[in-house]
VEXDREN-2710 file (C-alpha; in Angstrom, 1 decimal):
% VEXDREN-2710
k/r/px/py/pz
1/MET/-69.0/-44.2/-2.4
2/GLN/-66.5/-45.6/-4.9
3/VAL/-64.8/-43.0/-7.1
4/PRO/-65.0/-43.9/-10.8
5/LYS/-61.6/-44.8/-12.3
6/TRP/-61.8/-42.0/-14.8
7/ALA/-62.3/-39.5/-12.0
8/ALA/-59.4/-40.8/-10.0
9/ILE/-57.1/-40.6/-13.1
10/SER/-58.3/-37.1/-13.8
11/LEU/-57.7/-36.0/-10.2
12/LEU/-54.2/-37.5/-10.3
13/ALA/-53.5/-35.8/-13.6
14/LEU/-54.7/-32.5/-12.2
15/LEU/-52.5/-32.8/-9.1
16/LEU/-49.5/-33.6/-11.3
17/ILE/-50.2/-30.7/-13.6
18/THR/-50.6/-28.4/-10.6
19/ALA/-47.4/-29.7/-9.0
20/SER/-45.5/-29.3/-12.3
21/ILE/-46.7/-25.7/-12.7
22/GLN/-45.7/-24.9/-9.1
23/LEU/-42.3/-26.6/-9.5
24/GLY/-41.8/-25.0/-12.9
25/GLY/-42.6/-21.6/-11.4
26/TRP/-40.3/-22.2/-8.5
27/TYR/-37.6/-23.3/-11.0
28/TRP/-38.1/-20.2/-13.1
29/HIS/-37.8/-17.9/-10.1
30/ALA/-34.9/-19.8/-8.7
31/THR/-32.9/-19.8/-11.9
32/GLY/-33.8/-16.2/-12.9
33/LYS/-30.9/-13.8/-12.5
34/PRO/-31.0/-10.9/-10.1
35/TRP/-29.9/-7.5/-11.3
36/VAL/-29.4/-3.9/-10.1
37/GLY/-30.7/-0.7/-11.7
38/PRO/-28.6/2.3/-12.5
39/TYR/-26.7/3.5/-9.5
40/ARG/-27.2/6.8/-7.7
41/GLN/-24.5/8.5/-5.7
42/VAL/-25.1/8.8/-2.0
43/THR/-22.1/10.9/-1.1
44/ARG/-21.1/13.9/-3.2
45/HIS/-17.9/15.4/-1.7
46/GLU/-15.6/12.4/-1.8
47/VAL/-15.0/10.1/1.2
48/LEU/-11.5/8.7/1.5
49/PHE/-11.6/5.1/2.8
50/PRO/-8.7/3.3/4.7
51/PRO/-6.2/1.7/2.4
52/PHE/-5.6/-1.3/4.5
53/PRO/-5.7/-5.0/3.6
54/SER/-8.6/-5.6/6.0
55/GLU/-12.1/-4.6/4.9
56/VAL/-14.0/-2.1/7.1
57/PRO/-17.7/-2.5/6.6
58/VAL/-20.5/-0.2/5.6
59/LEU/-23.5/-0.6/7.9
60/THR/-27.1/0.8/8.2
61/ASP/-29.7/1.3/10.9
62/GLY/-32.3/2.0/8.2
63/PRO/-32.3/5.8/7.7
64/ARG/-28.5/6.2/8.0
65/LEU/-25.3/4.6/6.7
66/TYR/-22.2/4.2/8.8
67/PHE/-18.7/3.7/7.5
68/THR/-15.1/4.5/8.2
69/GLN/-13.0/7.3/6.8
70/PHE/-9.3/7.9/6.5
71/ILE/-8.7/11.6/7.3
72/ASN/-5.1/12.8/7.3
73/GLY/-3.8/9.4/8.3
74/ILE/-6.4/9.0/11.1
75/VAL/-9.2/6.4/11.0
76/ARG/-12.6/8.0/11.9
77/PRO/-16.2/6.8/11.7
78/GLY/-18.6/8.6/9.3
79/MET/-22.3/8.8/8.9
80/VAL/-24.6/9.9/6.0
81/ALA/-28.3/9.7/5.3
82/ALA/-29.2/6.7/3.2
83/SER/-31.0/9.1/0.8
84/GLY/-27.8/11.1/0.4
85/GLY/-26.4/14.3/1.8
86/GLU/-23.6/15.7/3.9
87/VAL/-21.2/13.3/5.6
88/GLN/-20.9/13.7/9.4
89/THR/-17.7/12.6/11.1
90/LEU/-18.2/10.9/14.4
91/ARG/-16.0/10.8/17.5
92/PHE/-16.6/8.5/20.5
93/GLY/-13.5/9.4/22.5
94/LEU/-12.2/5.8/22.7
95/GLY/-8.9/6.2/20.9
96/GLU/-7.1/8.2/18.3
97/HIS/-8.3/5.7/15.6
98/GLU/-11.9/4.4/15.7
99/PHE/-13.9/2.3/13.2
100/ILE/-17.5/1.0/13.3
101/ASP/-17.5/-2.8/12.8
102/ALA/-21.1/-4.0/13.6
103/ILE/-24.6/-2.8/14.4
104/SER/-27.2/-4.5/16.6
105/PRO/-30.3/-6.0/14.9
106/GLU/-32.5/-3.3/16.3
107/GLY/-30.0/-0.6/15.3
108/SER/-29.5/0.8/18.8
109/GLU/-25.9/-0.1/19.4
110/LEU/-22.6/-0.1/17.5
111/VAL/-19.5/-2.3/17.9
112/VAL/-16.6/0.0/17.6
113/GLY/-12.9/-0.9/17.4
114/ALA/-10.4/1.7/18.8
115/TRP/-6.7/2.0/19.2
116/ASN/-3.9/4.6/19.3
117/THR/-1.0/5.1/17.0
118/ASP/1.0/2.2/18.3
119/GLY/-1.7/-0.2/17.0
120/SER/-2.8/-1.4/13.6
121/VAL/-6.2/-1.9/12.0
122/THR/-4.9/-5.2/10.5
123/GLY/-4.4/-6.6/13.9
124/ASP/-6.7/-7.2/16.9
125/VAL/-7.8/-4.1/18.7
126/PRO/-10.1/-3.4/21.7
127/TYR/-13.8/-3.5/21.0
128/TRP/-16.5/-1.2/22.6
129/LEU/-20.3/-1.1/22.6
130/VAL/-21.5/2.4/21.7
131/PRO/-25.3/3.3/22.1
132/LEU/-26.7/5.5/19.3
133/VAL/-29.3/7.2/21.4
134/ARG/-28.2/7.7/25.0
135/GLY/-25.7/6.1/27.4
136/ALA/-21.9/5.9/27.6
137/PRO/-19.7/3.6/25.6
138/ARG/-18.6/0.5/27.5
139/ARG/-15.8/-2.0/26.9
140/LEU/-16.9/-5.3/25.5
141/ASP/-15.3/-7.3/28.3
142/ASP/-11.7/-8.0/27.3
143/VAL/-12.5/-8.6/23.6
144/VAL/-9.8/-7.7/21.1
145/ALA/-10.7/-8.5/17.5
146/HIS/-10.5/-7.6/13.8
147/GLY/-14.0/-8.4/12.6
148/SER/-17.5/-9.0/14.1
149/CYS/-21.2/-9.2/13.5
150/TRP/-24.3/-9.2/15.6
151/LEU/-26.3/-12.5/15.7
152/PRO/-30.1/-12.6/15.5
153/ASP/-30.3/-13.9/19.1
154/GLY/-28.4/-10.8/20.5
155/ARG/-25.0/-12.4/20.8
156/ILE/-21.9/-11.0/19.1
157/LEU/-19.7/-13.1/16.9
158/TYR/-16.1/-11.8/16.6
159/ALA/-12.8/-12.9/15.1
160/ASN/-9.6/-12.9/17.2
161/GLU/-6.3/-14.1/15.5
162/HIS/-7.4/-17.4/13.8
163/ASP/-10.5/-18.1/15.9
164/LEU/-14.2/-17.2/16.0
165/TYR/-15.9/-16.6/19.3
166/THR/-19.3/-15.6/20.5
167/ILE/-20.2/-13.5/23.5
168/ASP/-23.3/-11.8/24.8
169/ARG/-23.8/-8.0/24.7
170/HIS/-23.0/-7.8/28.4
171/GLY/-19.6/-9.4/28.0
172/ARG/-20.7/-12.8/29.4
173/GLY/-20.8/-16.3/28.1
174/LYS/-17.7/-16.1/25.9
175/ALA/-17.4/-19.3/23.8
176/LEU/-15.0/-20.6/21.1
177/LEU/-17.0/-21.3/17.9
178/ALA/-14.1/-22.6/15.7
179/SER/-10.4/-22.4/14.9
180/LEU/-10.0/-21.5/11.2
181/GLY/-6.3/-21.7/10.3
182/GLY/-6.3/-18.1/9.0
183/LYS/-7.7/-14.7/9.9
184/ALA/-11.4/-14.3/9.3
185/TYR/-12.6/-10.9/8.0
186/TRP/-16.1/-9.7/7.5
187/PRO/-18.0/-12.5/9.3
188/ARG/-21.7/-12.4/8.5
189/VAL/-24.5/-14.7/9.8
190/SER/-27.4/-15.9/7.5
191/PRO/-30.9/-14.5/8.2
192/ASP/-32.0/-17.9/9.6
193/GLY/-29.1/-17.8/12.1
194/ARG/-27.6/-21.1/11.0
195/ARG/-24.5/-20.3/9.0
196/VAL/-21.6/-17.9/9.1
197/ARG/-19.6/-16.8/6.1
198/PHE/-16.4/-14.9/6.1
199/ALA/-13.3/-14.2/4.0
200/ARG/-10.3/-16.1/5.2
201/PHE/-6.9/-14.4/4.9
202/SER/-3.6/-16.2/5.1
203/SER/-1.4/-15.7/8.2
204/SER/1.4/-14.2/6.0
205/ARG/2.6/-10.6/6.4
206/THR/0.9/-9.8/3.1
207/PHE/-2.6/-10.9/4.3
208/ARG/-3.4/-12.8/1.1
209/VAL/-7.1/-13.5/0.7
210/GLU/-7.7/-17.2/0.3
211/ALA/-11.4/-17.6/-0.3
212/LEU/-14.9/-17.1/1.1
213/TRP/-15.6/-19.8/3.7
214/GLU/-18.7/-21.0/5.5
215/ILE/-19.3/-22.7/8.9
216/GLY/-22.4/-23.6/10.8
217/LEU/-23.2/-21.5/13.9
218/ASP/-22.8/-24.7/15.8
219/GLY/-19.2/-24.8/14.8
220/THR/-19.5/-27.7/12.3
221/GLY/-19.2/-27.9/8.5
222/LEU/-16.3/-25.6/7.8
223/ARG/-15.8/-25.5/4.0
224/PRO/-14.8/-23.1/1.2
225/LEU/-17.9/-21.5/-0.4
226/LEU/-16.9/-21.5/-4.1
227/PRO/-14.0/-23.9/-4.6
228/GLY/-12.5/-23.6/-8.1
229/TRP/-14.7/-20.7/-9.1
230/ASN/-12.0/-18.0/-9.3
231/ASP/-8.4/-19.2/-9.8
232/PRO/-6.8/-17.8/-7.7
233/PRO/-9.7/-16.9/-5.4
234/ALA/-10.0/-13.2/-4.4
235/GLU/-13.4/-12.8/-2.8
236/CYS/-14.5/-10.9/0.3
237/CYS/-17.1/-9.1/2.2
238/GLY/-20.5/-10.8/1.5
239/GLU/-24.0/-9.8/2.7
240/TRP/-27.2/-11.8/2.5
241/THR/-30.4/-10.2/1.3
242/PRO/-32.7/-9.8/4.3
243/ASP/-34.9/-12.7/3.1
244/GLY/-31.8/-14.9/2.7
245/SER/-32.4/-15.7/-0.9
246/TYR/-29.1/-14.2/-2.2
247/TYR/-25.6/-13.6/-0.9
248/VAL/-23.8/-10.6/-2.5
249/PHE/-20.1/-10.3/-2.3
250/GLN/-17.1/-8.7/-4.0
251/SER/-14.7/-10.5/-6.3
252/THR/-11.4/-9.3/-7.9
253/ARG/-10.5/-10.5/-11.4
254/ASN/-7.8/-9.0/-13.6
255/GLY/-7.3/-6.2/-11.1
256/GLN/-11.0/-5.2/-11.1
257/THR/-13.2/-5.6/-8.1
258/GLN/-17.0/-5.9/-8.7
259/LEU/-20.1/-7.2/-7.0
260/TRP/-21.6/-10.7/-7.6
261/ALA/-24.7/-12.4/-6.3
262/LEU/-25.0/-16.1/-5.3
263/ALA/-28.5/-17.6/-5.2
264/GLU/-29.3/-19.7/-2.1
265/GLN/-31.1/-22.6/-3.7
266/PRO/-31.3/-26.3/-2.9
267/ALA/-28.3/-28.2/-4.4
268/TRP/-30.3/-31.4/-4.5
269/LEU/-32.6/-29.9/-7.1
270/LEU/-30.5/-27.6/-9.2
271/GLY/-26.9/-28.6/-8.5
272/SER/-24.3/-26.0/-7.6
273/SER/-25.3/-22.4/-8.0
274/GLN/-23.0/-20.1/-10.0
275/PRO/-22.6/-16.4/-9.0
276/VAL/-24.0/-13.7/-11.2
277/GLN/-22.1/-10.5/-11.9
278/LEU/-24.0/-7.4/-10.8
279/THR/-21.6/-4.5/-11.6
280/SER/-19.0/-3.7/-14.2
281/GLY/-17.1/-0.7/-15.7
282/PRO/-14.3/1.6/-14.7
283/VAL/-15.6/2.2/-11.2
284/GLN/-14.8/-0.7/-8.8
285/PHE/-17.3/-1.6/-6.1
286/ARG/-16.8/-3.3/-2.8
287/ARG/-18.2/-3.7/0.8
288/PRO/-21.9/-4.2/0.0
289/VAL/-24.8/-3.9/2.4
290/PHE/-28.6/-4.1/2.0
291/SER/-31.3/-1.7/3.3
292/HIS/-33.5/-3.3/5.9
293/ASP/-36.4/-3.8/3.4
294/GLY/-34.0/-5.4/0.9
295/ARG/-35.0/-3.0/-1.9
296/THR/-31.7/-1.1/-2.0
297/LEU/-28.1/-2.3/-2.3
298/PHE/-25.3/0.1/-1.1
299/ALA/-21.6/-0.2/-1.7
300/ILE/-18.4/1.8/-1.9
301/GLY/-17.3/2.9/-5.4
302/TRP/-13.6/3.5/-6.1
303/GLN/-11.9/4.8/-9.3
304/GLY/-8.1/4.9/-8.9
305/HIS/-6.0/7.7/-10.4
306/GLY/-2.9/9.6/-9.3
307/GLU/-0.7/12.5/-10.3
308/LEU/3.1/12.2/-10.4
309/THR/4.3/15.2/-8.5
310/ARG/7.7/17.0/-8.2
311/PHE/8.9/19.2/-5.3
312/ASP/11.6/21.7/-6.2
313/PRO/13.6/22.3/-3.0
314/GLN/15.0/25.5/-4.4
315/SER/11.8/27.3/-5.2
316/GLY/9.5/25.4/-3.0
317/ALA/7.1/24.7/-5.9
318/VAL/5.0/21.5/-6.1
319/THR/4.2/20.8/-9.7
320/PRO/3.0/17.8/-11.9
321/TYR/5.8/15.7/-13.3
322/LEU/5.2/14.1/-16.7
323/PRO/1.6/15.4/-16.8
324/ARG/-1.2/12.9/-17.2
325/MET/1.1/10.1/-15.9
326/SER/-0.5/8.2/-13.0
327/ALA/2.5/6.2/-11.9
328/GLU/4.8/5.3/-9.0
329/TRP/8.2/3.6/-8.7
330/LEU/9.6/5.9/-11.4
331/THR/13.3/5.5/-11.8
332/HIS/15.7/7.2/-14.2
333/ALA/18.6/5.6/-16.0
334/ARG/22.0/7.0/-15.0
335/ASP/22.3/8.9/-18.3
336/GLY/18.9/10.4/-17.8
337/ARG/17.6/9.1/-21.2
338/TRP/15.2/6.4/-20.1
339/ILE/12.8/5.8/-17.2
340/THR/10.8/2.8/-15.9
341/TYR/7.6/3.2/-13.9
342/VAL/4.6/1.2/-12.5
343/THR/1.2/2.4/-13.5
344/TYR/-1.3/3.3/-10.7
345/PRO/-3.6/1.5/-9.9
346/GLU/-3.0/-1.2/-12.5
347/GLY/0.5/-2.1/-11.3
348/GLU/2.0/-2.6/-14.8
349/LEU/5.8/-2.1/-15.3
350/TRP/6.6/0.1/-18.3
351/ARG/9.7/1.5/-19.9
352/ALA/9.8/4.9/-21.7
353/ARG/12.1/7.7/-22.8
354/ALA/12.6/10.4/-20.2
355/ASP/9.8/12.6/-21.8
356/GLY/7.3/9.7/-21.6
357/SER/7.5/8.7/-25.3
358/SER/8.5/5.3/-26.8
359/ARG/6.6/3.4/-24.1
360/LEU/6.9/-0.4/-23.8
361/ARG/5.2/-2.6/-21.2
362/LEU/7.7/-5.0/-19.6
363/THR/5.3/-7.2/-17.7
364/ALA/2.7/-9.6/-19.0
365/PRO/-1.0/-9.0/-18.6
366/GLY/-2.2/-10.0/-15.1
367/VAL/1.2/-9.4/-13.4
368/ARG/1.3/-6.7/-10.8
369/ALA/4.8/-5.1/-10.4
370/CYS/6.6/-2.9/-7.9
371/CYS/10.2/-2.0/-6.9
372/GLY/11.5/-1.5/-10.5
373/ARG/15.1/-0.3/-10.7
374/ILE/17.2/0.3/-13.9
375/SER/20.7/-1.1/-14.0
376/PRO/23.6/1.4/-14.2
377/ASP/24.2/0.6/-17.9
378/ALA/20.5/1.1/-18.6
379/THR/20.1/-2.4/-20.2
380/GLN/18.2/-4.3/-17.5
381/VAL/15.5/-3.8/-14.9
382/VAL/15.1/-5.7/-11.6
383/PHE/11.6/-5.8/-10.2
384/VAL/9.1/-7.7/-8.0
385/GLY/6.2/-9.3/-9.9
386/GLN/3.1/-11.0/-8.6
387/SER/0.7/-13.1/-10.7
388/GLY/-2.9/-13.3/-9.3
389/ASP/-2.7/-14.1/-5.6
390/ALA/0.6/-16.1/-5.8
391/PRO/3.5/-14.8/-3.7
392/GLY/5.7/-12.2/-5.4
393/ARG/8.9/-13.2/-7.1
394/THR/12.0/-11.1/-8.0
395/TYR/12.9/-10.8/-11.7
396/VAL/15.4/-9.3/-14.1
397/VAL/14.3/-8.3/-17.6
398/SER/16.0/-6.4/-20.5
399/MET/14.9/-2.9/-21.3
400/ASP/13.5/-4.2/-24.6
401/GLY/11.2/-6.6/-22.7
402/SER/13.2/-9.8/-23.5
403/GLY/15.2/-12.2/-21.4
404/LEU/12.8/-12.3/-18.4
405/ARG/14.3/-14.5/-15.6
406/GLU/13.5/-15.1/-12.0
407/ILE/16.2/-14.5/-9.4
408/GLY/14.6/-14.7/-6.0
409/GLU/11.6/-15.1/-3.7
410/GLY/10.0/-11.6/-4.0
411/GLY/12.4/-9.3/-2.2
412/GLU/13.2/-5.8/-3.3
413/ALA/16.6/-5.5/-4.9
414/THR/19.1/-2.7/-5.6
415/TRP/21.9/-2.7/-8.2
416/SER/25.6/-2.3/-7.2
417/PRO/27.0/0.9/-8.7
418/ASP/29.1/-1.1/-11.2
419/GLY/26.0/-3.2/-12.3
420/ASP/27.7/-6.5/-11.8
421/SER/25.6/-7.6/-8.8
422/LEU/22.6/-6.9/-6.6
423/VAL/21.7/-6.6/-2.9
424/MET/18.3/-8.3/-2.4
425/ALA/16.0/-8.7/0.6
426/THR/15.6/-12.3/1.6
427/ARG/14.0/-14.3/4.5
428/VAL/17.4/-14.3/6.3
429/GLY/18.4/-10.8/5.6
430/LEU/20.0/-8.7/2.9
431/ALA/21.9/-10.9/0.4
432/HIS/24.6/-9.9/-2.0
433/VAL/23.7/-11.8/-5.2
434/THR/24.8/-12.2/-8.8
435/ILE/22.5/-10.9/-11.5
436/ASP/21.4/-14.6/-11.9
437/GLY/20.4/-14.7/-8.2
438/GLN/23.3/-16.8/-6.8
439/ILE/24.0/-15.7/-3.3
440/ARG/27.6/-14.5/-2.7
441/ALA/27.2/-13.5/1.0
442/THR/24.6/-12.2/3.5
443/LEU/25.2/-8.8/5.0
444/PRO/25.9/-9.4/8.7
445/GLY/23.3/-7.9/11.0
446/SER/20.8/-7.4/8.2
447/GLU/18.1/-9.7/9.6
448/GLY/14.6/-8.1/9.3
449/LEU/15.8/-5.4/6.9
450/VAL/14.1/-4.6/3.5
451/SER/14.1/-1.9/0.8
452/PRO/17.9/-1.9/0.3
453/VAL/19.4/1.0/-1.7
454/TRP/23.1/1.1/-2.7
455/SER/24.7/4.5/-2.7
456/PRO/26.2/5.7/-6.1
457/ASP/29.6/6.1/-4.5
458/ALA/29.5/2.4/-3.5
459/LYS/30.3/3.3/0.1
460/ARG/26.9/2.6/1.8
461/ILE/23.7/0.6/1.7
462/ALA/20.6/2.0/3.3
463/ALA/17.6/-0.2/4.4
464/VAL/14.5/-0.2/6.4
465/GLY/13.3/-2.5/9.2
466/ALA/10.3/-4.5/8.0
467/ASP/8.7/-4.6/11.4
468/SER/9.5/-1.3/13.2
469/GLY/10.3/1.0/10.2
470/ARG/13.8/1.9/11.5
471/LEU/16.2/3.4/9.0
472/CYS/19.7/1.9/9.0
473/VAL/22.8/2.6/7.0
474/TYR/25.6/0.0/6.4
475/ASP/29.1/1.3/6.0
476/ILE/30.7/-1.1/3.6
477/ASP/34.4/-0.2/4.5
478/ARG/33.8/-0.6/8.3
479/GLY/31.4/-3.5/7.9
480/ARG/28.8/-2.2/10.4
481/TRP/25.3/-0.8/10.6
482/ARG/24.1/2.4/12.1
483/GLN/20.5/3.3/12.9
484/LEU/19.5/6.8/11.8
485/ALA/15.9/6.9/12.7
486/SER/13.2/4.8/14.5
487/LEU/10.1/6.6/13.3
488/SER/7.8/5.1/10.6
489/VAL/10.3/5.3/7.7
490/ALA/9.9/4.2/4.1
491/PHE/11.5/4.5/0.7
492/PRO/15.1/5.6/1.2
493/ASN/16.7/7.2/-1.9
494/TRP/20.3/8.3/-2.4
495/SER/21.1/11.5/-4.1
496/ARG/23.0/11.4/-7.4
497/ASP/26.4/12.0/-5.6
498/GLY/25.6/9.7/-2.7
499/ARG/26.1/12.6/-0.1
500/SER/22.4/12.7/1.0
501/LEU/19.7/10.2/1.7
502/TYR/16.0/11.1/1.2
503/PHE/13.2/9.1/2.9
504/LEU/9.6/9.3/4.1
505/THR/8.9/9.6/7.8
506/GLY/5.8/9.6/9.9
507/ARG/4.1/8.3/13.0
508/PRO/4.2/4.5/13.8
509/ALA/0.7/3.9/12.4
510/PRO/-0.3/2.4/9.1
511/GLY/-0.6/4.9/6.3
512/VAL/0.5/7.9/8.5
513/ILE/3.4/9.4/6.4
514/ASP/3.7/13.1/6.8
515/THR/7.2/14.2/5.9
516/ILE/10.0/14.0/3.3
517/SER/13.3/14.1/5.2
518/ARG/16.9/14.1/4.2
519/TRP/20.1/12.9/6.0
520/HIS/23.3/14.7/5.1
521/VAL/26.3/12.3/5.2
522/ASP/29.0/15.0/5.8
523/SER/27.2/16.9/8.6
524/ASP/25.4/13.8/9.9
525/ARG/22.3/16.0/10.1
526/VAL/18.6/15.0/9.4
527/GLU/16.4/17.8/8.1
528/ARG/12.8/18.1/7.0
529/VAL/12.4/18.7/3.3
530/LEU/8.6/18.9/2.8
531/ASP/5.6/18.6/5.1
532/LEU/3.1/16.3/3.3
533/THR/0.1/16.7/5.7
534/SER/-1.6/19.0/3.2
535/TYR/-1.3/16.6/0.3
536/ARG/-3.2/13.4/-0.3
537/ILE/-0.5/10.8/-0.9
538/ALA/-1.6/7.7/-2.8
539/TRP/-1.3/4.3/-1.2
540/GLY/0.2/2.3/-4.1
541/ILE/1.2/-1.3/-4.7
542/THR/3.2/-1.6/-1.4
543/ASN/2.8/1.7/0.5
544/HIS/3.3/5.3/-0.1
545/TRP/6.2/5.9/-2.5
546/LEU/9.1/8.4/-2.8
547/GLY/11.5/8.8/-5.7
548/LEU/14.0/11.4/-7.0
549/THR/14.5/13.1/-10.4
550/PRO/18.0/13.2/-11.9
551/ASP/18.5/16.6/-10.2
552/ASP/17.5/15.2/-6.8
553/ALA/14.0/16.8/-6.7
554/PRO/11.7/14.5/-4.6
555/LEU/8.9/12.8/-6.5
556/PHE/5.7/11.4/-5.0
557/LEU/2.2/10.3/-6.2
558/ARG/-0.7/12.5/-5.3
559/GLU/-4.0/10.7/-4.7
560/LEU/-6.7/11.8/-7.2
561/SER/-8.9/8.7/-6.8
562/THR/-12.6/9.1/-6.1
563/HIS/-14.3/7.2/-3.3
564/GLU/-18.0/7.5/-2.9
565/LEU/-21.0/5.6/-1.6
566/PHE/-23.4/4.4/-4.2
567/ALA/-26.9/2.8/-4.1
568/TRP/-28.8/0.6/-6.6
569/GLU/-32.4/-0.6/-6.7
570/TRP/-32.3/-4.4/-6.1
571/HIS/-34.3/-6.5/-8.5
572/ASP/-35.0/-10.1/-7.4
573/PRO/-36.6/-12.6/-9.8
574/HIS/-38.3/-14.3/-6.8
END
């Protein structure tokens, strides 16, 4: 039977209307913005997380959350109920330092990295498989890595140096997926098992984040995920929603790290998707993970604050110094009237009178500073500044904020006692330079040394080995170096008369600083000044920090920051 023309037209119109409604509905859902409800706190008694450049994940098996803590300089796994409660510290007996890096799809096994104090969490460490119910931990073949995730098919993807590999859970079938040209942190596979996303870090000693990248699980299609979206890029640590409709990651802008969501939508229909910001405010959020049902988003919240603290060697008292000042790199002018300091955690360089009044910021917005030192005549400051993710540069600026000029490639510098020149750390060693940065000479035997400090009596220069942490002193009259210590050493400071050298010491593991020590020039004796193990010392712009007051009382920054796990109800417009 032939269908009347009017009926055919009506049927076609109906089909078009139906398709339009379905397409319009899909478009509305796809372009609607996700959001999160008010957060709730999962942990209540403060969890201190590792202060390393690498990101150690938060993971879940459903009822529990697993994470990594930093306890008195030791990296240890922790566990808490997803609904909240007391934190339980875990020990697997694999090494002095242990961290949980991945969890199997069924939640029965963990991938755990472990090492002793001669290792580093920013490098590749041995990986183990640890059952959660019963059974003994077992080494994952000869794998050493710095990031991993479990694939839907049961294999494990891991990052070693600049490469991605896959291996099965029995340590068999190891295969190279791709060479990346940089370290891959926080690799994650999409729910459909087709793509891997990760944060690629540079190979430099500073571990600069370059961007989020993506590659197919077949090793093809390597590309940056959001080219040009954040200049410079500073993204990391993404997680897909369980249904694969969104990818949530952390992004740092203007010194603030918050969570963003990227819709996974067809580019042929809607063009490039733009991320949507999920969190804001004074608390910074990082390391997201979703519950198995996709209804809850978890992340670590951090709010930085410190307390400038003075130790009186005579009375043994430890008291706040310039109360309410959260700062490091505090230096005093020779006449004691002025100070400069770097705010924590913002990293801004300021000048003020010795009592904290008459403050003036010396760096522009967006510049993070460290290593500030006042010239002997109190007219200029040398410091290292970094804009965005660009490499740091060495600058000199007047105390009134004028006359900013660049003098080097980002090495810490120290003034000569007469103020006419500087000694600055460079790629080839410690260089004696003019205040305009012109190199006069390089100190012989200074290769690999950083953090130079010139003694007030002009007789010696102390410095620290960038790689091993050794403490060395250069005798200017004799023209030779002497090594004083080979422990983990940082921040040498000369006393006002140049007869003593104060410095931080600890074990050769990142972040493990436990003592303020002092070397007496006349007696050639090193003594312990203060045991720091009972204090939480802030990890500032470069490391832990040590300074001195005009009367040679040690200064350090106590950590008062809060670190907690938070949870939000996830709202998806789909």
